[in-house]
N, C-alpha and C positions, 0 to 999 in steps of 0.2 A: 713422530720425531722423524721418521725416513723420509715423509713427504718433503719437510723443510730441506733436508740432506739433500734430495734430488734437485730442488729448486736453486738451492745454492751454488752446485754444480755446475746446473745448467747455465746459471747467469754468470757464473765465472768464464764458461765456455764462450759467452757471447761477447766476452771484452771486459767485463767489470771486475775481473782478477786474472790478469795477465801473467801472471806468473804461475798459474796453476800447471800449465804447460800440458803435453798430449794426456798423460795418465789420466788428470781430471775428465779429460773430453772423450775417453775410449767411449762412449755411449753415442756419441755422433758420427761414427765410422762413415767414411763417402767413397763410393767408388765412382772414378773417373776416368773416362776413355783416352788412352794414350798411344794405342796402335799404330797410330798415323804420324806420330812425332819422333824425330830423333833424341835419344836420349844423350844428355851430358855425362859421361862415365862410363863404366862398364855394363854391358847390356844385361849382366848376369848378377848385378851386384846385389846385395841383401836387401836393402833399403831403398823403397821408391819414394821419392819427392817429387810432388805436383805444386808448382807455384803458379798462381793467378796473378799476372802483372801487369804494370802500366810503364812504357817507357817514358814517361815525364815525372813519374812519381820518385821523390827523393829516397823515402824509405825503400821502395822496391830497387832501387839503384844499390843501396847499403845492403840489402838482402842478396842481391846479383852477385856482388863483390866477394860477400862472406860466403857463397855458396861454391863460388868458383876458386876461392882461396882452399877451401876445405875439399874440394874434390880434386884438387891438383895433388894436397898434400895427402889424400886417402883415395886414391882412383878406384879401387875396387869397393868399397864399403857402402856405396850408395850412389844412386842414379837420379837424374834430375830430368824432369818434363816442364815445359813451359807453357801455358796457357795464356792466351791474350784476356785482357779485360780494361781496354784503353777507357778511362773516365771520361765523361762528357765534359767537365770543366777543364781538362787537358788539352787546349786544342790542337795540338799536333800528335797525340797519343794515337790516334787512328792511323793517321797517315804512317806513323812508325811501324806499327802494328801490319800495315799492309805491306810495307818495305821488307819487314822479317819475314813473312810468309813468301813474297815473292823469292827472297833469297833462299829460304828453304827448298822451294821447287826446282833450285838449281844446287842444290847440297851444301848451302852456306848458311843455315841458320843461325848456328852457333857464334862464327865470326861477326856476321851481323848483330846480334845480339849483343855482343860485347861492344860493338862499335856504337849502337844508338843509344846505350846507357853510358859510354864515354862521351857521347856529344848530347847530353839532353837539353842544353840549353841552345844548340841548333839543330832543330830537325825541320828544316825548311825542305821543299822539294828540291832545290839544288843541293843542298848538303847530302841529302838521301842519296841521290844520285852520284855525288863523288865518294860517298862511301862504297855504293854497288860498284863503281869502277874501281876503286882500291881493292875489293875483294876478288876482282876478275869476273865479275858478273856480264853475262850478255845483257847489253843495256836495254835493247829493243825489247828483249824478252820480259825483262824486269819491268819495263813501263806496262807490258800488255798484262802482265801478272798482276801488277798493283791494282789495275783497273778492273781486273777480271771479277764477275761475280761469284767464281769459285773461291777466289783467296778472301772475298768479303764473307762469304758463308761461314768458312772455318772461323772467322772471327767470332761471328755471332753466335756461332755454334759454343765457341769456348767461353762466351758471355752467359749463355744459356746453362752450360755447363757450370759455370762460375754460381749463378743463383740458384740451382739444384741443390749444389754442395754447402750452401748457406753462406757464401760471402757477403761480408758487409763492408768492405773496403780492400785496398791493396796494401801491401802483398798478402795476398791469401795463401797459406801454407797447409798442405798436407802430407804428412808422413805415414806410408802405407795406409793410405786412407784416413788417417785421423787428423782432424784440425789441429794444428799447432798455434799456440798463442804464449809468447814469449818475450823475454827481453833480451837485448844483446849478449850474446855469449849462450844463451839457453839453446839456441839452435844447435852449437856444436855438441853440448851435451847430449841432446835427442837423438842426434846423429851418430854420436861416436861415445856411446857408453862405455 
């Protein structure tokens, strides 16, 4: 009987039982490196959220908005780290990820993040440059960084980290290293018990 229970819990954590939440998935703890990333929220917040995301993913856009809303309302309760996972079937997701990383190098990751999700329907090179200009970025440096191997390697490492953490789609959320699988509203309950 315990073997069946274990299998049921693991299947639930793999997405067949989305309402199980993080408690049922505790056996799947994942550590992900975030020391090189700027957190959204207080650096000493009690909870740590790592989100693997794609700037052309509609569900990712909704999760980003929800996390931003919760973070503004409860700035010291949790911090968020973003990891890139541009999906191959989203033609401009990688370009957006490169733009976000180029902005990070100029200290503007989160403002760029917000603008990319606000403009998911137009992530053309022209619009990415317009967003960078609106954020006051050095445009020549922005273009150099977007094209650099260093920035591309950050995104590739994020994707490797996501694969190692068990990612099967975006958004993929870890709360204190535990995969979160839930429906709308469950995220608030998981972060603000």
